[in-house]
N, C-alpha and C positions, 0 to 999 in steps of 0.2 A: 503493501500500499504506499502510494505516496504521502508523505509527512504533510498534513498541511498547516500553513502559516497561521492561523487562527486559534490552532489548539491550545496553547498558554493563556490566552484570552479566555477562551472556554472553559477552562479548569479553574481560572480565578473568578469569573461569575458564577462559577457553582458555589465556590466558598462563600459567597456575598449575598444571593439572592436563593429564596426557595423554588423559583422556578425559571429556567432560561429558555427561550425562543431563539432556535436558530431556523431562519427564513433564507429563502432565495429561490432560483429559477429550479424546475424540474432537472432531475441527473444531474444537478452539480457537486454530489457527492456526500449530500446531510445526512442521509440513514447510516450509509456505509462508515462515515468518520464516528458518530455516535456509538455505534455498535461497537467500534473499534476501541473507543477511548474510555467506554462506560461499561466493559464486559459483566460488572456485578449488577448492573441494572436490567430490570424486566424489559422486555420490547413488545409493543403493541401497536399495530399500523391500524389507522381507521379508512384505509384503501379496502380493507377486508370487511364486507358488508354485514359479518356476524358482529366484529367487534364494532363498528360503526354504529349498529343497531341498540347493541348493549349501552354504550356511551350515550346515545340520545334517548331512549327510552327508559332507564334507570341509571341516571348519572351516580345516585348515592350507591348503588350495588356496584356501579363501574370503578370507584373509586375505596369501598372496601377491599374488592380485589387488589387491586393496584394502589396499595395505601401510601408507598414511597418509593423512592430509587425505580422511577419508571420512566422510558422514553415512549413518548404518545407521538406516533407520526401521523402527519396528515391531519394535523389537529382541528384544521378548520371544518372539518364535516362533522362536528360534534358542537355548534356554537353555544348550545345552553349547558353544556360541561362547565365553561368558565366559570360561572357565577358560582356553581359549586365546590369547583377547584380554590375558589377564595376564599370561601369558609374552611375549605378542607387545610390549607396550609397556615390560614391566620390561627387555627386551635393546634395545629402539630407546632409551631412556633421554631422552625429550624430550616437551614438553608440545604440546598442541594437536593432537591425532593423530586422536582421533575425536569425533564427536558422534553419541550415540545418543539416539533418542527413541522414545515409546512412550504408548500409553494405558491400559495394563494394568496399573498400579502393584505389586499384591503381586507378581506375577510378575517385574517387573524388579528389585524390591526384595531379592528372595529369592535371587536370582542375584547381584546386587550385593554383598549381605551376605557370601555366600559365596567370591566371587571377586575382586571387585573393590575392597573395602574400602580405603580410603586412595589409591585411583588414580584416582577419579572425583568430581567435584563434581556435585551433585543440584540440578536447578531446577525449579520448578514452573509453567507456564504456563495458566492460566485464562482463558475468553473475556475479550474486550475489557472493561477497564476505564470506568468512567465518564470519568476524565479523557482516557484516550486516543480516545473517542469526540466529547469535547468540545472537544478540539485541532483537529479536523477538521471540525467542523460536522455530526456526525450525532448528536448526543444527541438522543435523542426529545424532542417538547414539553413534556412533564409527567412528573411522578414516576409517575403511574400507566401511563404509554405505556411507560417505562423498565422498569417492571415486568412487564408485559406481552408486551413485546418480549424480554426477555431481552439478552442480550451476544454471542450467536456469531458468527462472522465471516460464514460464508456469510447469514446474513441481511440486512447490510447491502450486501455484495458484491453481492449479486442483486437485491437491494430485494424480498426475499420477506416475505410476511405471515406471521405465527407459525404459523397454522394450515396453512400449506402446508411448514412445516419441522418442527417438533416432533414430530408424529405419525409421520412416516417415521425420522426419528432414534430414537425409542424403538424403533420396529418394529426398526431395523437393529441397535440395542444389544441388544436380547434376541435375536433370532436369530442373530446370529454372536457378539456378545462373551460371552453368558451360556451359550449351548452350550460355547464355547470354556474359560470360566472354571472351571465348576462342572457337575454333573452335575445339572440342574434338569429333572426328568421332565414337570412341567407347566407350560408358557411362561406360557398364561393366567393360572395361578393367581400365578406371580411377577408378571406386570403389574397383578394386583389388590393385590398386594402393594408395589408402588413406588406405586399410586394412593393406596394407606392411608397409605403415608410422607407422601405430598404435603398429606395431611387432616390433619397433624399436624405442619404447620411452626410452631418457635418453641413448642412443646409440650415438656413433659417426657416422655422416652421412657419407656415403659411397655411391655416386651417381652410379658408377659402378654397385655395388652390386645389388641396388634398382631396376636399369633399367634392369639388367638381370634375377633378378628375378621377374619382372612384363613382361619382353619379349618385352621393348620398347627401343629405342635409349636413350642413355645420354642425349641428348639434350631437349628430352622429356620430363625425368625424372626432369632437374635443369626447366624446363616451368610448368611443373605440380605442382612442390613444390613451386614456386612462387605463383601461382594461389591460391593453399592452405593457404599459407600466406597472401595474400592479402584478403581473406574472413575469416581471421582470425578461420581457424581450426588448424592450426599449427604455431608454430614460432622457430626461430633456436636460441639457445643461443651459442654466439660466445666466444672462448676462449680468456682469458687473456694473452696479448702480452709483459706484464712487463718483461725485460730482466733478468730475474735471471738465466734462464738456456737457453742455445741453443737448447737444444733438447727437445722444447715444440714442442705439436702436434698444429696444426693449423686449423684440421676440426673442425666445429660448432657440435652441438648436437642437437639433437630432440625431441620437445614435443608439447604437444596437448593444446590449451586453454583452454578444459575443459575434466576431465579425464572419466567422467559418457560416452561423445561421445567416447572417446577412448576405454572404457569398452564396447559398444554396438559393437564397430568394430572388436573387440577380442571376439566377442562369446561369453561375459560373461553374463549370464542371472539372477544370482543370487548373491546376496553379500558373500555368502559362498564360491564361487568360488574364490573371490578374494586372500581371505588367501593363498590358496595353489598356486596362478597363477605364472606361471614362470617370469612374469613380474611385478610381488608385489613389489617390489624395485624400479624398474623404473616408476611406477603409483604413489609410495608413494613420490617420489622424486619429479616427476611432479606436486601433489598435493601441496607440500611445496612450490616449485619455482612459482606456480602460486600465490599464497597468497603474495609473497612480488612484483610480476607483476602487479597484482590488485591495490597494495598499491600505488606502485606509479603512474600507470593511474588515480587514484581516487585522487589524490592531483594536477594531471594536469601534472607531472613530466616524462620525459624521464627516464625508468628504466636504472639505471647503474648496470647491472646485467652482470657477467660471469663465465666461470670456470677456473680451470687450470690441466694439464695435462702433464707430460712429457713422453718420449719414451718408458719409463719402467714401464708404466701402472700406475703410482703415479698420484692420482687425489685429489682433491678438488672438490667437487659437485658445490659450488654456491660461489661467490664471489661478495660482493655489497659494491659499492665505495661511502661513504657520506661524501660529505663535504673535498673530497681529499684523506679519509682514506679508506682502505679495511677491510671489514669483512669476514670473512672466516665462511663457512656452508659447515659441512660433514653430509651428509644425509643418515641415517640408517634406514629402515622399522623395523628392530628387536625390540622387546618391553623388552630385556634384555640387558644393557650395556655390552661393552667387551672392552678392552684393544685396542684390535686390532683397534678400530672405529679411534683410533688418530694416527696412524703410518704414512699417507698421509699428514694429517693435520700438525702433528711436523714437518715432512720432509718439508714442504711449508714454515712453520715458520721458520726455519732454512735459506731458500733461501732470504725471505723476510722482516726478522728481525722483524716482526710485533707483536705488543704485544699479551699476553694471552688472556686478556680481550676483545679482537676482534677475539677470535677463538671459534668457535660454533659446537657442534655436535647436530644436531634434530634425534632423535629418535622416536621408536614410542610406548616408555614405557609413564608412567604416573608420573615421579618423577624428578624433576630438582635438579641441585646440580652445587653448583661452586667449579671448582677445581684449584689448583695453575697453570695450563697449558690450560686449556679452562673451556670452559661453558657446561655443560650438558642439554639441552633443552627439553621440552616437544613440542607438536604442538601447544598448548595453550599459550606457551612462547612467540610467535612471534606475 
């Protein structure tokens, strides 16, 4: 088993809270991690219809059967259980009693906010990070391979080609999760919507354009995008609102939690297609930002990530706030450095008065360089 970076944080939270929730996309390795790290805990999955019925119909009896040290997988399937859990852990007054996991974040968070606030630590596990794969020698050979392959554990465990995995992942997600989460009457239209989202990676989100291209109402586009977010398919990167200029763009940008899934939706069937694809720059940018996202989640932290763009099109792809200081990253897929990479970055520096050591260009090349006005970084430097 590949060691997951989040493990120390998971152990620590089990010492501090009666309940720990581990959430994330389907097949990101949540169940495998929990069963590996807590072998002394009982395991019950509410995917199993009998267990689900037991938890729903007789929550008191369920907690009598599993009074302590239990992993409850896909906990969102028994929402009425949460209020009983509250009473149960309050009476026991001890930590590390339950680990909950689930892949439908909206349902989980809704129930937790109502019943378990203050009693649960929440951690998020995404598919493998680049560092996790590198540590065990499973990192794909090139950046294009990384983008095309994605990072879902099953791909590496079974040595699967992405075309043998992602189409079935999408089919399962749509036919099972979407039906349960929302009343989406036209599943084919919903799949078209997901593919249209993939075609907008790294772009400013325009709901009207997205709705028109899909043939749905703008309100439906909002609802469907929220659905994709809560099930960890996509996320929105919000703009930075520091008032350096009143001419800031306020729309978020759209990214996928896994670039391999995005490639599948874009009908990319071979790694050679990545190099010349019209979205190569967006996919590389998505891949880099995912590295920052996973690093924060694996520390149990809320990612402090944003981007900056004004109405003249000047843009800094990624801003990370660390201890109150902003670090800027301009992300370019090209393998050769060009002074043009600096234009928007230097303009932002002039507005923000940021230190040069906090300004970075991440590019697709293989040589790093510390320059007077910024740092030139490869993906291996992150």
